[in-house]
N, C-alpha and C positions, 0 to 999 in steps of 0.2 A: 574567522568564526567570531560571532558576536560575543563580547565579554559579558558575563553575568556578574553583577555587583555582589560583593560579599555581604551576607546577612547572617543572622543567627540560624543555627540548624533548624530545619522544619520538622514538624511532627509527621511521622511516617504515614499515618492514616488520615491526615487532615486534608479533606478534599479541596479546601479553599487555599491551601498553602501556595500553589503556583501564582495566585493573584497578588502575592506580595512582590512579585517582580514586575516593574513598571511596563516593560515592553510587552510581556505576555498579557498583562491586564488590559492594556490599550487595544491590542489586537483581538483579544477575546471579546470585549464589549462591542467593538466594531464588527467583528465576525458574527456576533449575535444578531445584529441588525441585518446583515447580509443573509443569514439563514432565515430570518423572519420574512424578508422579501421573497426568498425562493419558495417558501411554503405558501405565501399569499399568491405568488405566481402559479404554483401548482394547483391550488384550488380554482383559480380563475381559468386555467387551461383545461382542467378536467371537466369543470362544469360547463364551460363553453362547448366542449366536445359533446357532452350529453344533450345540449340544445340543438346541435347541428346534426347529430345522428343518434339513433337508438342502438346501434350495433355494439355489443359488449367488447368485441375484440378491438374496435377502433378506440373505445374509451380506455381500455387497458394499454393500447399503444402509446398513449400520452406519457405514461410512466416509462415505457420502453424507450421512447424517443429521448427522454431526459437522461436516462441512465446509460443508454448504449454507448455514447461517446467515451465514458469512463472505461468501458470494457475495450473499446477499439484503440484508443490513443494513450491510455494511461501509462503504458510501459515507455513509449516515446516521451511522454510528458515527464516521467520520472527520470529518464536519462538526461533530458534537458535541465531538470532541476539539479542534478548532480554535476552537470558540466558548467553551468553558469550561475550567476548570482541569483539565489532563490527569491530574493525580494523582487528583482526585475521580472523574473518568470511569473511570479504571482500577480504582479501588476498587469502584465500582458494578458494573462488569462481573465482577470477581472474586467479589463477593457473590452475584450471580445464579448463577454457576457453582457456588459453594459450597452454596447452598441447594438447587440441583437435585441435586448429588451426594449430599447428606445424605438427601434424599427418596428418590432411587433406591436408596440403601443400605437404608433402612427397608423399602421395598416388596420388595426382593429378600430381605431377612431374613425377612419374614413370608410369603414364597412368593406374592406378588401380582403377580409380573412376567410379562409375555407378550412376544412379539416386537414388537408395536406399542407397548407401554409402553416397552420398551427403546429403540426408535427415537425415541420422543417425548422421553425424558429425555436421550438422546444429543444430540438437536437443541437442547434447552434449555441443556445444558452448553456446547454449541458457540455458542449465542447469547451467553452471558456472555463467553466468550473472544473472540467477534467484536467485542463492545463494548470489551473490554480491549485488544486487539492494536493498533489504530491509535493510541490514546493512549500506549501503552507505546513503540511504535516511534518515534512523532513526538517523544517526549521524550528520545530517546537523544542528540540533539545539544545538549541542555541539560545533559547529564551529562559530556560529553567535548568537547574542542576540535575544530574542523573537521578538522584534520590527522589526528585519531585516529578519525574517523567510519567509514572503510572497515573498520578493524580491529574497531571496536565492533559493526558490522553482522555481520561474520564471527563474532565471539565469541557473539553472540546465536544465530546459526545453530549454532555449536558446542554451546551450552547445550542446545538441543533435541536435537541428535544424540548428545551424551553420554548424555542421558536415553534416546534411542532405542537406544543401544548396550547399556545396562544395564536400562532399564525393562522392555522386553518379556521379557527373561530372568527378571528378578525377578517380573514379572507372571505369567509362565508357572508359576514355582514356587509363587507365592501361590495362583493358581487351582487348580493341581493339588493343593495341600495343604489349602486352606481354602475353595475355591470362589470364584465370581465376587463374592459379597458382600464378601469381604475386600478384593478389588481395588477395589471401589467405595468402601469406607471409607478405604483408603489415599489415594485421589484426593482425597477431602474433606479429610483431615488435611493434605495437602501444599499446599493453598491458603493455609493460615494464616500461614506465615512471610512470604510475599510481602505479604499484607495488612498484617501488622505493620510491615514495612519501609516500605511506602508511607504508612502512618499516621504514622510517625516522620519522613518526609522533609518538611522545611520548604522546599518549593519557593517561591522568590521570583518572583512574577508581576509583570512590568512592565505597569502599567495602560495600556490603549489609550486614545488621545485620541478615539476614535469608539466608539459603542455597538456591541455584538456584533450580527452578522446574525441574522435569524430562521432557524430550522432549514431551512424549505423553500428560502429564498433561498440559504442556505449550501450546500445540496446542489446547487442549480442552478449556483452559482459553481464548485463542484468539478468537476461534469460538464463545464461550459463550458471550464474550464482544460484538462482532459484532451483534449477535442475539438480545441481550437486549439493543442495542443502536439504537433507531429509526433513529436518524439523520445519523449515519454511514450507516445503511441499505439503506436509500434513496439515498445517494451519490453513493454507490456501484451499486445499481440497475440502476441508470441513466448512470453511467460509462459503465456498461456492455452493455446496449442497444446502447449507442453511438458508442461503439467499434464494435459491430456486424454490424450495418448499415454502418458506415464509413469505415470499413475495406476493402470494395470493391475497393477503390481507389488504395491503396498501393498493394493489392493482385494482381490486374489485370494490374498494371502499365507496366510490361514487354510486355504484349499482347496489351495494348493500344498503346505503341510505335511501336510494330512490325506490328500489323494487321490494326489498325485504321489510324495511321500516316505513316505507311510503312517506319519506320526508323530502325536504328541499335543500337548498345550498346551506342554510343555517345548520340543519341537522348533520349534513355532511361535515361541516367544519367542526361541530361539536364532537363527532365520532373521531375525527383525526386528532382533535385536541385531547380526547381521552387516551388515545394511544400514546400521544406525546407526554402526557402527565405520567403515565406508567414508565415511559422510557427515562424520564428524569429521576424517578424513584430508583430504577435499576442502576443508573449511572452513579447515583450518590452512594450506592452500596458496593460498587465494584471492588474497591480496595479491601473491604471487610470480607466479602465472599471469596475473593482470590486468596487471601491469607488463610482463611479457615478451612476451605474445602479444596483448594487447588483448581487448576483450569479444567481438567477432564471431568471431574464430578460436577462442577458448576455448569459446564456446557451441556452435559447429559440431562441434568435436572431442568435446565432452561428449556431444552427441546421438549421434554415430556410435559412440562407445565404449559408451554405455548401450544402444544398440540391439543391439550384439553381445553384451553381457552378458545382456540379456533373452532373446535367442535361446538362449544356453547354458542359462539357467534353464528355458526351455521344454522342452528335450530331455533335460535331466539327470534322472537318478533316484538320484543319489548325494548325500546330505546335505552331504558335504565339498565337492564340486564346486559345488553350488548355493550354499552359503555363501560360497565364494570369489567366485563371480560376483556375488552380492549385495553383497559388499564393494566391488567395482569399480563396480557400478551406483550404490551409495550415494554414493561419492566424486564421481562426475561429476554425479549429480543435485544434490547440495549445491552443487557448484561453479557450475553453471548458475543455480540459484535465487539464490545469493548475488550473482552478477553482475547478475541482473535487479534484485534489491533495491537494490544499491548504485547502479545507474543511476538508479532512481527517486529515491532519497534525495538524491543529489547534484544532481538536476535541478530538484527542486521547491523554490520559495521557502518561507519560514517560514509565510506566511499561509495556505498551502494544503497544508502538509506532511502533516497528518493525513489529508486527503482523498485526496491522491496515493498515500500508502501504503495507504490503505483500498482504493483502486482496484487496487493491486498485489495486496493480499490477496484481493480479490474475484476477480481474474484467476487466481491460482494455486489458490485454494480452489474456485472455480467450475469450473476445468479438471479438478481432481482429482475433484470431486463428479460432474460430468457424465461424465467418463471412467469412474469407478467404476461408475456406473449402466449405461453403455453396455457396458463390458467384462463386467459381470455377466450381461447379457442374451446377449452373444455366447457366453459360457462355457456358458450353458444349452443353446445349440444345438450347439456344436462341441467342448465340453470345455475344461478349464482349460489343458492343454498347448498345444493349437492356438491358443487365444486369446492366450496369452503370445507365441507365435511370430508371430502377426499383429501384435501390438503392437510386438515387436522390429523387424520389418521396416519398420513405419511410422516408428519412431524413426530407423532408419537413413537413410531418405530425407527426413526432416524438415528437415535443414540446407539443402535446396534453397531454402527460403523466404528464406534470407539474401540471395539474389540480388535479391530484390524489396524485402525489409524488413531491411536491414542494421542491426545494432545501432549506435546513435549513440555518438559519443565521450562520455566522462563529463564532466559539468559541473564547474564550479569550486565547491567547497563553501563558499568564503568570499564567494560572489557576492551573497548576499542581505542582508548586514548593511550597510544604507545608512540615511542620515538621512531623516526625513520632510520632505516639501515644505511650505513655508508655505501657508496657505490663500489662495485667490485673492481678488481684489478684487470686492466686491459692494456694491450700493447699493439692494438690495431686501430686504424681510423674507422670509427663506426658512425653511421647516421641513424636517425630515429627509425628509418625504414629498413635498416639492415636486418636480415633474417632469412629463414627461420633461425632462431637461437635454440640450440640443443644443450640441455643441462644433464650431466651425469654425476651422481653422488654414489661413491663406493664405500660400503660398510664391511667390516669384518665382524661376524657374529658368532658367538659361542654356539656350537651345534645343539646344546641342550636348551638354548633359549630361542632357537630358530622359529618355532611355531608362535611363540609370544611376540617376537619381533614382527612376524608376518601380519599378525592381527593389528598391531599398531600402524603398520604401513597402509592397511586398508583405510584407516582414518586419515592418514597423511595424504592419500590419493585424493579423497574428497576435498581436503583443504587446498591442495595444489590446483585442482580443476576449477573449484568455484572462484578462485582468485585469478584465473586467467590461463592456466596451463592446459595443454591438450596432448594427446598421444602418450599418456602416462603409462609406465610399465615398471615392473620389478622383476629382476632376473637373478638366477643363482648360478654361480660358476660351477660347471660340471667337473672341472679339474681340481678346483679348490672349493669345496662346499661351504666353507666359512665365508666366502666372498659373495656379497649381494650388491647388485647395481640397480639403483633407482634412476630412471630416465624419463624426461618429459621435454616438451617443446613449448616455445612461445612464438607467436607469429613474427614479431620484430623485436629489436633491441629495446625500443621504448616500451613495448608491451611487457618485456621481461622486467624492466625497472619498476613498472607499476606492480606486476605480480609479486615481486619480492617485498614490496612495502605495504601490501594490502592486508596480510594476515593480522588477526587480532592477537592479543596477548595469549589467549587460550590456545590459538593455533600455533603460535611460536613455542609455547610450552610443549605442545604435542610434538612438534618437530624436534625439539631438544630432547624429549623423552626417547624418540627414535634414535637419536645420535648417541644417547647414553648406553645403548646396547653394544656399541662399537668397542672392540677389544684390540689390544696391541699397542705398541709404542707410538705408532704414527697416528695423527688425527684423521678424521673422516676426510676422504679425498673428494674435492669438488672440481669438476671440469665444465667450463662453459665454452661452447663451440659454435661457430657460425657455419650453418649448413650451406654447402655449395652445390646446388642442383645444376644440371647441364645448362650452359648458356649464361651463367651468372658471373663468370670470370672473364675479364678482358684478356684477349689472346695476345695483344701487343702492348708494350709499355706506353707507346705513344697514343694509344686509343684514349680519347678524353673520358674522364670519369665525371658524368653529369651530376652525380650526387656529392661530389667532393665538398661543395660549399655548405652542405648540410651536416658536416661532421660534428658529432657531439663531443665536446671536450669533457672527458670523464677523468676525474682525479684518481691517481693510483692509490689503492688502499689494500695491501695484501692481507689485512686482518679481517676483512669483511666476510660475512656469512653467505649462505645460499640465497 
């Protein structure tokens, strides 16, 4: 893990505090240029598509093509970021995007571009950025201390929206003056500073005592964590819904500028810039709003205000009024997205941070991509103005979901820094692939506290499952009702070693609280067993054991926990 130099304590609400850390500051400024290039690229691609076709759904598909890779591969990208050096993963993603941008520029220069070629390369550039994003976001807490994480997340949002404020306007000028080719070239050039900064970052990686997971197993672990984490599921569901409804604004912006306001590429850039200015304002106030109102009230208010702003955009034919409404929409859009992002970042432990953030990216990108496609089809049938009106009304009523799926309170960002447990006592030669492993934990519980104990164990179940266990159960002895047996499985011995070292401090406190229900002179009994399905045992001693060379040497420690 990258070491953060010691400096004086930061002000809790200072949005610029993370910029005091050199590595964050260098990556942030270089990332600002990359974001600027992406926005210029987006303007060039969208306007080039309007020149090649007048179909609203094809124009909306430009954004879908750029965002769809994040939805499709972000979980795999997050798993790769958790398995390998995040700096290297980020560099690979940026290199893919750079190569795609250079190729698109050459094709456009020689007049070989078509609507489908444009969509294909928008997808490839999006693929590179989809690989880059989880590694970049998951490494933020290696660049700043935990107390500065919310501000760092907000600053990264500000970076994109500063680019959104100026990039579209710059892109509009570039496209109007030199054509889409110039916009594509600018995008390619603006990847280079961030690549250089990452190459120069000497990230110190703390070696893991266990080998990395395989990609498929890592993806399964990430999905399992999300499934068994109610708070994360709620945030992702709200993010997806917000993206689907709110994606209409950016998806139909070129048509808004062309058809409703009767403008050109410059006006399109100005409208995008207005949205970006609002987003910067929203990001600057994330910490204050989060502290004063809490996540749920802030997200509900953002949805209502954005709905009203989109309704104004739908009925307005004045560029000034539309730009003002876009400023408001951008502010509350960014505020809500930043609150969703912070909620995920503060809830996910380090071992799954990349995958959790990838799930967030998949939710917002997938929502925008699906919403863009859907709103484009609606616009084909009823027109751009009516489509935006429908979207605004849908956003106005969307806060009702908060009555069923309320935003959870933010987690403690310092909750994951805990020491590893000692390895358990074993007297069998075990390999990494030995398994399944069966764990049984026997408690003796006072009959008067049985119901209370059972309630705690329901929370323990989720903790075990999101950290890698399956087949969890709790049973009560019918001959001795005081005896309760918790039982769960892990696929292999190596998976079990990972599972027992993944819990956060809060989860270990939860497990300890369950153990405190135990009564009697003997401690809680823990049994770890190697399940022996039919065909897994050698019938003769002389039969060679092909896994013998893979035996893990585990030190004996009879005092270790579960």
